[in-house]
N, C-alpha and C positions, 0 to 999 in steps of 0.2 A: 565646563560641561555640566549640564543638569544631571541629577541622579537618574531620571528616566532615560535621558539620551545615552548615558553610560551603560545602563542596563540593556538597551536595544543594541548598542554597539557590541557588547560582549556576547549577547545571544546570537547575533548575526555571525560573529566570528566563529563561535562554536558550531553553528549550523553549517557554515561553509566547509569546515573541516570534516564534519560527520557525513556530509553528502557528497564529498569530492574524493572519496577513497579511490585507489587505483582500480579501474574497472577491468572486465575481461576485454582487453585492448582489441579493437578492430573486430569484435565479434558481435553478431546479432543475437547471441545468447547472454549478453551482459545483463539482461533482465533477471537472470537466475539469482544474481546477488541482491536483488530487491524483492525477493519473494519469501513469504513465510508459509509454512504448512500448518493447516488446522485440521482437527479430527472430525469424524462424523458426529452427528447429533441425532436426537430422537425425532427430528422434523424432516426425515428423509433427505438430510444433507450429508453428502459423502465427503471424503477428503477434498479439501480445497486449497488453492494457493492464493494468497493475498499480497498486495503491495505493502511493503513496510511503511511507505510514506504516501501521503496524498500527492497526486500527480503535480509536478512542478511546471513552471513556465518553460524551463529548459527542455523538459520532455515534450510539452505540448506544442511549442512553437519552434520553428526551425532556426529563428534568429531572435531570441528574446532579449529584452533589455537586460544588460549585464547585472544591474543591481537587483533585478527581480528573478534571476535565473533559477535560484534554488527555493524561491517562494512558491507555495502552492498556487496553481492557476485558479483564478476566479472569473466571474462574469462569463462563464460558459454554460450553455443550457444543457438539458438532458440529452438532446439529440447529438450535440457536438461531442459530449463526453462519451456517449455510447458509440459513436462512429470511431473515435480515437481508439477505444478499446477493441472494437471488432477488427480494425485494421491490423491488430497485433495478436489476434487469436485470444483475446481477453474479453471480459464483459463487466458491466456494473453489477454489484451485488443486489440481491433482493432484500426487502426489509427483514425477512425472516433470517437470512444469512447474516446480516449485519448485527441483528439482535443476538444471534447465537454467539458471536464473538464478544459482544459486550457482557453478556451474562456468563460466558464460559471461561474467560481468561481474566486473571488477576493483573492489576497494575504492579509494576516493579517496586513501587514504594507508595508512600502516602499521597493523598490529594494535594497537600500544601506544596506549592512551588512546582507542581508536576504538569501544569497545563497552561495554555495561552487562552484565558477567557477574559471576560470584562473586568474581573477583579484585579488582573495584572495591569490593566490600564495602559496597554501599549497601543491598542486600537488599530492593529494591523496584523496580518498573518506573518508568521515567522518561518524560517526554513525547516523542513522536515528533519526530525532527529535532534532538535535543540533540547528537548526535555527528556533526558534519559530516565528520569524518575517517573515519567509518564508512559514509559514503554510497557506494553502488555507482555506477559510471560511468553506468549507465542511469537513475539518479535515485532508487532506493529506499533508505530508511533502515532500520536495525535488523534487516536480514535475519540478521545474524550473532549477535544477542543481544537483550536486553531482555525479550521474552517469547517462548516457543515459539509456533509457529503451526500451526493445524489445516490438514491437507491430506488429500485423499481418496485412498483406495486401492480396489481391486476387492473390496469386502466389503460385505455388507448391514448388518453390525452393528459393524464396527470402522473406525477411521480412525487417522491418525498425527498426533501433535504433534511437529513437527520443528524442528531448530535448537537453539540455546542460549538461556539466559535469565539473568536476574539471579541465579538460584539454582543455576546450573550452570557447568561449565567451558566454554570457548569451542570446543566441537566442533560446527561447523556441520552436520556430517553425522549427528549424533546424532538418533535418532528414537525415540519412545515409541509403541508400539501401544496404543491405548486404546479402550474402548467408546465408541460415539458419544454415549452419554448421560452420560459422565464429564465432569468439569470439574476445573480445578486453578488454584491461585493464580498460576501462572506460565505459563498457556496462554491465548493470545488468537487473533486471526486477521487475515489480510490478504485483500483481495478482488482478483479478477482478472476479465477479460472477454476474449472473443475479439474482437479489435479491429474487424474488418469488421462483424460483427453488431452490436456495441455502437454503432458510429457510425451505421449505417443505421437501427437500431431505437430507439435511445435518444437520440442526439444530434441527428440530422437533423430529427426531428419537432418538436423544441423550439427549434431554432436561430432560426427566424424570430420567436420570441417575445422574443428578446434585443434590448435597445435598442442603440444604436450604441456606447455605452461598454462595455457588457457583451460585445458581439461583439469589441471590441478586446482586452478582457482575455482572452477565450477564445482569440483569435488568438495572443496572446503566449504563452499556456500551451501551445498546440499547437505553436507555433514552437520550444519548448524540446526537442521530440522530434527525434531525429536526422533530418536532412533527407532523406537517401537512403531511409531506412525510410518516412518519411511519403509520399514520392512513390510508392514501390513499393506501399504500402498503398492509396493513392488509386486506383491502376490496377486494384485488385481490387473497387472499390466501384461500385455502380449509380449513375451520375451523375444519373439522373432522380429517385432517392430523396434523394440527398445535397444537390443544389442547388449553384449556382455559388458562392455566398458561402462556404459551408463548404469546398467543394472548393479554393477559393483559399487558405484557411487551411492546408490540408493540403499544398499544392504550392508555395507561395511560400517 
């Protein structure tokens, strides 16, 4: 086996393990385990929830190719990505929100060996979570490479594919203005949500349907968010909508 083939095999094996952890079984709140909380910024950005990983083929398609299941979905245009998000109470980030994350969160380690860009010479996207050293302190993976990500701008016909990919140099600020109907082999997407709205409108109505084991799993996932931010976010919520059990998970 060539060195490059061995490298790919090892990375795929690690990625499969990192992305196949036991979910909130049979729960439509399993997405909680794939969310990171980010703080407000000076650009009128409030607390937000971000996907830890770029959306995979497994998430996007009902019956994906098994070999591609945990690989970020590509060759999807802005409209397809937007529709997928909206069906789940999510959305695509704006350029300003995406840049807030890039400028505000530090990588877990150094650049070397921390991202899938052209210098790695694999020439294909890898499963989300492969590069632990490329994780941001807030919990997101592959912001700096793997596939470019759709973000919205103030245009009826155009959007931006931002960041680096397996086919480009690691310029995280690089952006390509594209037609919203365009697609590319190195462009995928990541979802976000306004944290207060998502918790009140999507999480709270489903919380009581979780059994005790699932609630504990959800509690642990929420507990991974920075405590000061969780408490500040909880203060913004309507307690009559959220309920005592979910509020405890946010504040403990």
